[in-house]
N, C-alpha and C positions, 0 to 999 in steps of 0.2 A: 540621452544622446542617441540619435538614429533609432527612435522607438525602443530605447533601452537595449540596443544590440550590444553595446559595451557601456560601462559606467566607471566611475572613479573607484568603486570598490574592487574592480578587477586589478587596477593599478596598485591599490593597497596590498592585495593578496600577493601579487607578483613581487612587490618590493620586500615583503616579509620573507618570501622564499629566497630572494637574492641575498638578503642579509644572513639567512641560515645556510646559504650555499646548497639549497634544496630544490634545484631546478629540474632534476631528472624526471620526477613524475609528470611535470608539465610537458617536457620534451617528448616523453613516451606517449602521452595522449596525442600530441600533434603528429606523431609518426604513424599512429593507427587510425584508420578511417572507418566511417560508416558502421555497418553491422558488426565488424570485428571489434570496434571500440565498445559496442554494447556488450558483447561476450566478455571482453576483457574486464569491463566495469563490474559485471555480475559474477566474475569468477571467484571473488572473495567469499569465504564461507564463515568468517568470524562474525558473530552477532554484535551489533552496535548497542552499547548500553547508554549512549548519550542522546538517544531519540525518545520521543514520548511513549512509544510502545514498550519501553523497558521499565516503565513505572507501574507497579502493581495496582495502585489506586486508579490509574488511568484506564487499565483494562477492566476494572470493576465498573467504572463509569460507562465505558463502551457497552458492557453487558446490560447495564440498567437502561440505557437509551435504546438498545437494539432489541432486548427481550423483556424488559420490565422488571428484571430481577438481577441484582448485582452479582449473584452467585451462579447464574445460568448463562452459559456462553451461547453465542449465536449458533454454532454447530448443534449443540444440544437442543436448542429451541426449535430449529428448523427440522431436525430429525424427528422430534416428538410431534410437531404440529403438521408438517407437510409430507414426511416420509412414512411414518408409522402406518401399518404394522410391518412394512417391508423391511427385510433384512438381507435381500438378495440384489440390491441395486448395483449397477455398473456405473462408475463415475470417472470423470476426467477433470483434472485440475490444470488450468493453464498457467504457465509461468510459475511453477511450484517452488523454485528456489531450493532451499535446503530442506524443505519438506515439513517444517514445523506446523503449519496450518493443516496440512494433510493428515498428520498424526492425530490431531484433534477430531477431524471429521471421521477418520477410520475408527476411532474409539467409540463413536456413537452407536456402532453395531448395525447401521443401516446398509452397509456396503458388503457385498461378497468380493468385489474387486474395485479398488480405487487406484487409478493411474495418474501420475504427475508427469508433466512434460516441461522442459526448460531448454534454453539455448546454451547454457553453460555446463560443460561436462563435469567440472569440479563440484558444482552444486548437486548435480544428479548423483555423483559418487557419494557425497556426504549424506544425501537423503536416503540412498539405498542402505548405507550402513546404519543410519538411525532407525529405519524400519526394522532391520534385522535385530538390532539391539533391544527394540521394544516388542519383539515377538510378533511382528506384523508383516513379515516378509512375504507370506502367501497372499495376504489381503491387500497390501499396499506396495505398489511397484512404480518405478520411475524410469524414464528414458529421455534421451536427447532426440528431439524431432522437430520438424516444421509443421505447424498447424495446417498450413495450406496442403501439405502432402497428405495429412490425415483426411481432410475433406475430399481430396481427389481419390483417395482409396476407399471412400464410402464408409469410414468408421462412424459408429453411432453409439451413444451412451444414454443411460436413463437420466443422469445428472451431469451437468456441466458446471464447474466451479470457476469463477473469476475472482480471485482473492488477491487484491492489490497487484493485479497484473494487467488488467484491461487498459489502464491509463498509459501503458507502454505501447499500445497499438495505435497505428496511424490509419488514415483513410477509413474512418469508422463506418461511414455510410456503405462501404463495400465490405468491410471486415465483419461487422455485426451480422448481416444476413448470412455470410459464409459460416460464421460460428454456429448459427442456428441449424445448419446442416449436420452438425455433430450430435444433435439431440434427437432421441427417438420421439416419434409422435406421442404426445401426452407426457413427455419428459419435462424436466425442470432445469432452469438456469438460475443458479444462486450467485449473487454478487455481493462482495464486500470491497468497496472501492473508494479511491480518491477521485472526486468529481469537481475539484476546484480549478483555479486558473491554469490555463495552458502555460507550460514552461515556468510554472511557479511565479507568474507575474502578479504577485499579491496586490489586491486592491488597496487604495488609500485607506478605506475604512478599516480593513482588517489589520493593516500596518499600524494605524493609530491605536486600535484596541490592544494589539499585541505589545506595542511599546509602552503603553500606559500600564499594562500588567507588569511588564519587565521592570519598569521603574519602581514598582512597589515591592519588589523582591529584595531581600537582604543581599548584600554584595557577595557573601560566601556561597549563596545559592546560584549565583550567575557566573561561577567560575567554569571556564571551558577546560577540556582535558589537557590542553597545553599550558594551563595556568593563567591565561589572559581572562579578563572579565568581559562578559558579553554586555555591551551597552545598548545596542539597538538591534532590531530586526530590520534587514534591508531586503529590497527586491533584487534578486540575482539578475545579472544581465543574461540576455538570450544566448550570447556567445559562450559564457561560462557554463550554461546548462548544456549546450551542445557538446562542448569539449569534455565535460564530465561524463555525460551519458546521453547520447542522441535520442534515446527512447524515453527519457524521463518526462512524464506529463506532456508528451508530444502533441496530443490532441485532446487533453483532458476536459476542457470546457465543453466539448461537444458530446462527451460520453453519456451523460445522463439524458439529455434530449434524444440521443440516438437510441438508447435502451428503451425509452418510452415510445419511440416511434416504431421500432422494429419488433418489440415483444409486448405481450400482455402482462402487465404488472399485477401480481397477486398480492404482494405486500411490500411496503417501502418504509424503511426506518432510518432517517437521518441521525447522525450522532456527532455533529459538531466538528471539532478539530480546526476550525477556521482561525481561531486564536491560539489554542493550546499547542497545536502541531508546530507552529513557527516560533512561539515564545519559548517552548521547552527544547527546541532543536539545539543540540550541542551541549546542553546543560542538564539533561534528564537524569544523569547519574547522581546529581545532588538531591534527588527526590525519591530515591528507591527504597530508603529505609522505612520502617513502620513506626517510627517514634511519634508520640502525640504531637510534638511541635511541627513535624513534617506533614502529618495528616491534616492538622488544622490549617496550615499554609496552603495545602492542595485544595482544601474545601473552598478557601477564598479564591483561588485561581479558577476553580470550576464555576463558582458563582459569577466571576467576572466574564467568563465566556458565555454563560447562560444569559447574562444581561446584554451582551453584544449580538447574540445570534439573530434576534429579530431584524437587526439592521444589516448584518454582514452575511447571513445565510450559513448553510452547512457545506463544508468541503468534503465530508465523508458520508457515505450512505451504504446501508445494507438493504438488499432487495431479493425477493423471490419472484421469478418471472417464468413465463411459458412461451414457447415459440408461437408466433401469431399464425392463425390458420390461413390457408391460402385464400386470397380474395378479400382479406380484411385490411 
């Protein structure tokens, strides 16, 4: 309806909230607008255990596709291949959230200083405490700031990290060249990103593949946190996406072409997610144990995505890039 501006699933969700007398979160979102809604959405610091990144075997799959070794993480791989023998790099991580990824990069030993920036003060406070608790307070620092202000102030870094944050940026043809101004000449832009459909407008092909996979899972593995059973993956309406977080995948489909257009790509490692990301969404907590039955089931899920990828492509990619030289 209206290019999926709204759909019947919005009505279903609203009806469930009415039945539970749980309309306050919806009304709160309607009262908060624009950038303030983005900050409000990202003020939560509790990690979600219901999404695919909470599954240990999924993380090993990412490692395998990104680095060629299930036991080697992307930060370890990049530090060894692209940063060594440097141990004095100055880095900046965009949209750092609660700092979990930045801890991994700081532990590679490649950075004398790694800064993380975000729009949500609650997340910056959490990340700062985590750095101190891990003995990295001198090496790993966090602050609330506007990236545009940083470029205006002329700040530059040896390494710029875009870790599941760039797909929250809009106007990418203007934003990406501006981000390159944050990188020292000869510096590196490292990306680990969602590059799938804008506003999560899943393609028919990936919906078919995800729902076929979902139908093959035992019912107890499809139980949502509220006890309901997940029967299908649906395409969210554009309105629901904007109400939840106006920045979510706001211009995601143009991110990968934009990166290739504005930067020199040194290495590019796609790692799927086109099927698993949406099939596991909301039910990942049912796959976190390491029991043989769970691992065997996950292997079947991974094989299903592998079979679909030639047709549906990759929604997630890891890249190592460098700012394009003037005149190129």
